[in-house]
C-alpha positions as CSV (number, residue, x, y, z in Angstrom):
1,M,0.0,0.0,0.0
2,K,2.8,2.4,0.9
3,A,4.5,1.7,-2.5
4,I,1.2,2.4,-4.3
5,K,0.8,5.7,-2.4
6,T,4.4,6.6,-3.3
7,L,3.8,5.9,-7.0
8,V,0.6,8.0,-7.0
9,A,2.4,10.9,-5.3
10,A,5.2,10.6,-7.9
11,A,2.6,10.6,-10.7
12,V,0.9,13.7,-9.3
13,T,4.3,15.4,-9.1
14,L,5.1,14.6,-12.7
15,L,1.7,15.8,-13.8
16,A,2.1,19.1,-11.9
17,A,5.6,19.5,-13.5
18,G,4.1,18.9,-16.9
19,A,1.4,21.4,-16.4
20,A,3.9,24.0,-15.2
21,Q,6.1,23.4,-18.2
22,A,3.1,23.9,-20.5
23,D,2.4,27.4,-19.0
24,I,3.3,30.3,-21.4
25,N,5.2,32.8,-19.5
26,I,5.5,36.4,-20.8
27,G,7.7,39.0,-19.2
28,V,6.3,42.6,-19.4
29,S,8.4,45.6,-18.7
30,L,6.5,49.0,-18.6
31,A,7.0,52.5,-17.3
32,L,4.6,52.3,-14.4
33,T,6.4,55.2,-12.6
34,G,8.6,58.0,-13.8
35,P,8.0,60.4,-16.8
36,G,6.7,57.6,-19.0
37,S,4.0,56.3,-16.7
38,G,1.3,57.9,-18.8
39,L,2.1,55.4,-21.4
40,G,2.9,52.3,-19.3
41,I,-0.1,52.4,-17.0
42,P,-2.7,52.3,-19.8
43,M,-0.8,49.3,-21.3
44,Q,-0.9,47.6,-17.9
45,N,-4.6,48.4,-17.6
46,Q,-5.3,46.7,-20.9
47,L,-3.2,43.7,-19.9
48,K,-5.3,43.2,-16.9
49,L,-8.0,42.2,-19.4
50,F,-5.8,39.7,-21.0
51,P,-7.1,36.1,-21.3
52,K,-6.0,33.6,-18.8
53,T,-5.5,30.9,-21.4
54,I,-4.7,30.9,-25.2
55,A,-5.1,27.7,-27.3
56,G,-5.8,25.8,-24.1
57,E,-2.5,26.8,-22.4
58,K,-2.3,28.9,-19.3
59,V,-0.7,32.3,-19.8
60,N,1.2,34.0,-17.1
61,L,2.1,37.7,-17.4
62,I,5.0,38.8,-15.2
63,V,4.7,42.6,-15.1
64,L,7.6,44.7,-13.8
65,D,8.1,48.4,-13.5
66,D,11.1,49.8,-15.5
67,A,10.5,53.3,-14.0
68,T,11.2,54.9,-17.4
69,D,14.9,54.0,-16.8
70,P,16.9,52.1,-19.4
71,G,19.1,50.5,-16.8
72,K,16.0,49.2,-15.0
73,G,14.5,47.9,-18.2
74,A,17.7,46.0,-19.0
75,A,17.7,44.5,-15.5
76,N,14.1,43.4,-16.0
77,A,14.9,41.8,-19.3
78,R,17.9,40.0,-17.8
79,R,15.6,38.6,-15.0
80,F,13.0,37.5,-17.6
81,V,15.5,35.4,-19.6
82,T,17.6,34.1,-16.8
83,E,15.2,33.6,-13.9
84,D,11.7,33.5,-15.3
85,K,12.7,31.7,-18.6
86,V,9.9,33.6,-20.4
87,D,8.7,32.6,-23.8
88,M,8.3,36.3,-24.9
89,I,9.0,39.8,-23.7
90,I,6.6,42.7,-24.1
91,G,8.0,46.2,-23.6
92,S,9.0,48.7,-23.0
93,C,6.6,51.5,-23.9
94,I,9.6,53.9,-23.8
95,T,11.9,53.8,-26.8
96,A,15.2,54.3,-24.9
97,V,14.2,51.6,-22.4
98,A,13.1,49.2,-25.1
99,A,16.4,49.8,-26.8
100,A,18.3,48.8,-23.7
101,M,16.5,45.5,-23.6
102,T,16.9,44.5,-27.2
103,D,20.4,42.9,-27.0
104,I,19.5,40.9,-24.0
105,A,16.4,39.4,-25.6
106,S,18.3,38.7,-28.8
107,E,21.1,36.9,-27.0
108,A,18.5,34.7,-25.3
109,G,16.7,34.0,-28.5
110,T,13.5,35.5,-27.1
111,V,11.0,37.6,-29.0
112,Q,10.7,41.2,-27.8
113,L,7.4,42.7,-28.7
114,A,8.1,46.4,-28.2
115,G,5.5,48.8,-27.1
116,S,7.5,51.7,-28.6
117,P,8.9,52.5,-32.0
118,V,12.5,51.4,-31.1
119,G,15.0,51.5,-33.9
120,V,18.1,49.3,-34.1
121,P,20.8,49.0,-36.7
122,A,19.9,47.1,-39.9
123,G,19.9,43.4,-39.3
124,K,19.8,43.7,-35.5
125,D,16.1,43.1,-35.1
126,K,15.8,39.4,-35.7
127,W,14.0,38.9,-32.4
128,L,12.5,42.4,-32.2
129,F,9.0,43.3,-33.4
130,R,7.1,46.6,-32.8
131,L,3.5,47.2,-31.9
132,P,3.5,50.9,-32.6
133,Q,3.8,52.5,-36.0
134,S,7.3,53.5,-37.1
135,N,8.3,57.2,-36.9
136,T,8.6,57.1,-40.7
137,V,5.0,56.0,-41.0
138,M,3.7,58.6,-38.5
139,G,6.1,61.3,-39.9
140,H,4.5,60.7,-43.3
141,A,1.0,61.6,-42.0
142,V,2.4,64.7,-40.3
143,V,4.2,65.9,-43.4
144,E,1.2,65.3,-45.6
145,D,-1.0,67.3,-43.2
146,M,1.6,70.1,-43.2
147,K,1.6,70.1,-47.0
148,E,-2.2,70.4,-47.1
149,K,-2.1,73.3,-44.6
150,G,0.6,75.2,-46.6
151,I,3.3,75.0,-43.9
152,K,6.7,76.0,-45.2
153,T,8.8,76.3,-42.0
154,I,8.8,74.4,-38.7
155,G,10.5,74.4,-35.4
156,F,11.5,71.0,-33.8
157,L,11.3,70.6,-30.0
158,G,12.0,67.1,-28.9
159,Y,13.5,64.7,-26.4
160,T,17.3,64.3,-26.2
161,D,16.9,60.5,-26.1
162,A,16.3,57.9,-28.8
163,Y,12.7,58.8,-29.4
164,G,13.5,62.4,-30.2
165,E,16.6,61.5,-32.2
166,Q,14.7,58.9,-34.3
167,W,11.9,61.4,-35.1
168,L,14.3,64.1,-36.2
169,K,16.3,61.6,-38.3
170,E,13.3,60.0,-40.0
171,I,11.2,63.2,-40.6
172,T,14.0,65.4,-41.9
173,P,14.2,63.8,-45.4
174,Q,10.4,63.8,-45.7
175,L,10.3,67.5,-44.8
176,D,13.1,68.2,-47.3
177,K,11.2,66.4,-50.1
178,A,8.1,68.4,-49.3
179,G,10.0,71.7,-49.4
180,I,9.5,72.3,-45.7
181,K,12.4,73.8,-43.8
182,I,13.4,73.3,-40.2
183,V,14.4,76.7,-38.9
184,A,15.0,75.9,-35.3
185,T,15.9,72.6,-33.5
186,E,15.8,72.4,-29.8
187,R,16.1,69.5,-27.4
188,F,15.2,68.7,-23.7
189,A,15.4,65.8,-21.3
190,R,12.4,63.8,-20.1
191,T,13.1,64.8,-16.6
192,D,13.3,68.6,-17.3
193,T,10.6,70.7,-15.6
194,S,11.1,73.7,-17.8
195,V,12.0,74.4,-21.4
196,T,11.9,78.2,-21.3
197,P,15.2,78.8,-23.1
198,Q,14.2,76.4,-25.8
199,A,10.7,77.9,-26.2
200,L,12.2,81.4,-26.5
201,K,14.5,80.2,-29.4
202,I,11.7,78.4,-31.1
203,T,9.3,81.4,-30.9
204,A,12.0,83.8,-32.0
205,A,12.5,81.8,-35.2
206,N,8.7,82.3,-35.9
207,P,8.1,79.1,-37.8
208,D,4.7,78.3,-39.4
209,A,4.4,75.3,-37.2
210,V,6.1,73.5,-34.3
211,L,6.6,69.8,-34.0
212,I,6.9,68.6,-30.4
213,V,8.4,65.2,-29.9
214,A,7.5,64.0,-26.4
215,S,5.3,61.6,-24.6
216,G,2.3,61.3,-22.2
217,S,2.0,64.1,-19.7
218,G,5.5,65.2,-20.6
219,A,4.2,66.4,-24.0
220,A,2.1,69.1,-22.5
221,M,4.8,71.0,-20.7
222,P,6.8,72.2,-23.8
223,Q,3.6,73.1,-25.6
224,M,2.5,75.2,-22.6
225,A,5.9,77.0,-22.6
226,I,5.6,77.8,-26.3
227,V,2.0,79.1,-26.0
228,D,3.0,81.2,-22.9
229,R,5.6,82.9,-25.1
230,G,2.9,84.0,-27.5
231,Y,3.3,81.5,-30.3
232,K,0.3,81.6,-32.6
233,G,1.2,79.0,-35.3
234,K,0.1,75.4,-35.5
235,I,1.5,72.9,-33.1
236,Y,1.9,69.2,-33.9
237,Q,2.5,66.3,-31.5
238,T,3.6,62.7,-32.1
239,H,1.7,59.5,-31.4
240,A,3.4,59.2,-28.0
241,A,1.2,62.2,-27.0
242,A,-2.1,60.6,-28.1
243,T,-3.3,60.2,-24.5
244,Q,-5.7,62.0,-22.2
245,D,-2.7,63.3,-20.2
246,L,-2.0,65.8,-23.0
247,M,-5.4,67.5,-22.3
248,R,-5.4,66.8,-18.6
249,V,-2.1,68.6,-18.0
250,G,-2.1,71.1,-20.9
251,G,-5.7,72.4,-20.6
252,K,-6.5,75.3,-22.8
253,A,-2.9,75.5,-24.0
254,V,-3.3,72.3,-26.1
255,E,-6.6,73.2,-27.8
256,G,-6.3,73.0,-31.5
257,T,-3.2,70.8,-31.3
258,L,-2.7,68.4,-34.2
259,V,-1.7,64.8,-33.0
260,V,-0.7,62.0,-35.2
261,S,-2.1,58.6,-34.0
262,G,-3.1,55.1,-34.8
263,P,-6.8,54.7,-35.7
264,A,-7.8,53.1,-32.4
265,V,-8.0,56.4,-30.6
266,I,-10.9,57.6,-32.8
267,A,-12.5,54.2,-33.4
268,E,-16.1,55.5,-33.8
269,Q,-15.0,58.3,-36.2
270,L,-13.3,55.9,-38.7
271,P,-15.1,55.5,-42.0
272,D,-17.1,52.2,-42.2
273,K,-14.7,50.9,-44.9
274,H,-11.7,51.2,-42.6
275,P,-10.5,47.7,-41.9
276,S,-9.6,48.4,-38.3
277,K,-13.0,50.0,-37.3
278,P,-14.7,46.9,-35.9
279,V,-11.5,45.8,-34.0
280,A,-10.9,49.4,-32.7
281,I,-14.5,49.7,-31.5
282,D,-14.1,46.4,-29.7
283,F,-11.0,47.7,-28.0
284,V,-12.5,51.0,-27.0
285,Q,-15.8,49.5,-25.7
286,K,-14.0,46.9,-23.5
287,Y,-11.4,49.3,-22.2
288,E,-13.8,52.1,-21.4
289,K,-16.2,49.7,-19.8
290,A,-13.4,48.8,-17.4
291,Y,-11.8,52.2,-17.0
292,G,-14.4,54.8,-17.8
293,P,-15.4,57.1,-20.7
294,N,-12.6,58.7,-22.7
295,S,-9.9,56.6,-21.0
296,R,-8.7,55.1,-24.4
297,N,-5.3,55.9,-25.7
298,Q,-2.7,54.9,-28.2
299,F,-0.8,52.6,-25.8
300,A,-3.7,50.7,-24.4
301,G,-4.5,49.9,-28.0
302,H,-1.0,48.5,-28.5
303,A,-1.6,46.1,-25.5
304,Y,-4.9,45.1,-27.1
305,D,-3.1,44.3,-30.3
306,A,-0.5,42.2,-28.4
307,Q,-3.4,39.9,-27.5
308,I,-4.4,39.6,-31.2
309,V,-0.8,38.6,-32.0
310,L,-0.6,35.9,-29.3
311,E,-3.9,34.4,-30.2
312,K,-2.8,34.0,-33.7
313,I,0.8,32.8,-33.2
314,V,0.5,30.5,-30.1
315,P,-1.6,27.8,-31.8
316,V,0.9,27.7,-34.6
317,A,4.0,27.5,-32.3
318,L,2.4,24.8,-30.2
319,K,2.4,22.5,-33.2
320,K,6.2,22.7,-33.2
321,A,7.3,22.8,-29.6
322,K,6.3,23.1,-25.9
323,P,6.3,26.4,-24.0
324,G,9.4,26.9,-21.9
325,T,11.8,25.7,-24.6
326,P,14.1,27.4,-27.1
327,E,12.2,25.7,-29.9
328,F,9.0,27.2,-28.8
329,R,10.5,30.7,-28.6
330,A,11.9,30.3,-32.1
331,A,8.5,29.0,-33.3
332,L,6.8,32.1,-31.9
333,R,9.2,34.3,-33.8
334,D,8.7,32.3,-37.1
335,A,4.9,32.5,-36.7
336,M,5.1,36.2,-36.3
337,E,7.1,36.6,-39.5
338,T,4.6,34.4,-41.4
339,M,1.2,35.3,-39.8
340,G,0.3,37.4,-42.8
341,R,-2.1,40.3,-43.0
342,T,-3.6,40.8,-39.6
343,V,-6.1,43.5,-38.6
344,F,-5.1,45.4,-35.5
345,S,-7.0,48.1,-33.7
346,H,-4.1,50.4,-34.9
347,G,-4.2,49.3,-38.5
348,V,-3.3,46.4,-40.7
349,M,-0.1,44.6,-39.7
350,N,2.0,42.4,-42.0
351,W,5.3,41.4,-40.4
352,T,7.7,39.6,-42.8
353,P,11.2,38.2,-42.4
354,A,12.4,41.5,-44.0
355,D,10.1,43.9,-42.1
356,H,9.5,43.8,-38.4
357,W,7.6,47.1,-38.4
358,G,4.8,45.9,-40.6
359,Y,2.6,49.0,-41.0
360,T,2.1,50.8,-44.3
361,L,2.4,54.6,-44.8
362,E,-1.4,55.0,-44.8
363,T,-1.7,53.9,-41.2
364,G,-1.4,57.2,-39.4
365,V,-4.4,59.4,-38.8
366,M,-4.4,63.1,-37.8
367,L,-6.3,64.1,-34.7
368,K,-7.2,67.5,-33.4
369,V,-7.8,68.5,-29.8
370,V,-11.3,70.1,-29.7
371,D,-13.0,70.9,-26.4
372,G,-10.5,68.7,-24.6
373,K,-11.2,65.6,-26.8
374,F,-9.5,64.1,-29.8
375,K,-11.4,64.6,-33.0
376,A,-10.5,63.4,-36.5
377,D,-8.9,66.3,-38.4
């Protein structure tokens, strides 16, 4: 009898071990504190609505705060791959933090699904895929809008980090091609509490428009400084500012602001023929049911799209390997490269082995702040 009990106990232990091995573990690093928290918290909120199982397998989300700090993001990524043995990493929502995580994920052969438009040197993104639209795609929408509005000169006021640098690098040739001249270029740090000197230089140049490259609540401060200096031209913001924090912090100073975004932010205003409209409306309805009216934003939409990705690729990867193995991680990557045209709340995604950005130039939409709300421009 004792031997039978021992065998039963051993069998239960083995079954438990098998079940644990079958769990799909995903490490999530987001800016839940610090200057980027206006982006990370909405993503975390959406992930709280994430399904508990996909394709019959339990999904565990291990969410850590990177505090908008590249060093902390790198430490989180290292923990994910060495201690948690995750099958995928999601994050960060901050470009500079995501960039610090990329080499670690790549060395471990683990997919990094970035929540920010992080750029890396050519050939270095084998394991890196992006949920947001590239700055080139969003810059295209901005420049086309500027052309339509007859803008000939602009001032650039952006972060000193990778997000600001990439925007300046990618939009400059588009502006040159459109015959639009940058007459002033000023930079500031995410942690700065004032940009008065930069605002004075921008307004002194008197451009037709100003492009502010910042994120979340941090995008309001430079705009308020420019408006306080009496600037009357048009002001553009990037997709990292497509959150309610822009209006909450900026108030009247951000009225009339033009913000480039993915389509999810204005789900109901999309034309019926837009492929993302049904998906975007589903995202908005579920998110705002959980978190209240007008709580939607660009980054919560990216987290919603991450679920679409996993529900499509996990069944494919499970046919090749079990979770918790290098083979499964590789199968997830391969499935992402071959999943084909997939409708997201933020547009139509089509990653390929040669393109881990996936969105076309037509993806970006222009919003305008009207009475404290985003409206299609």
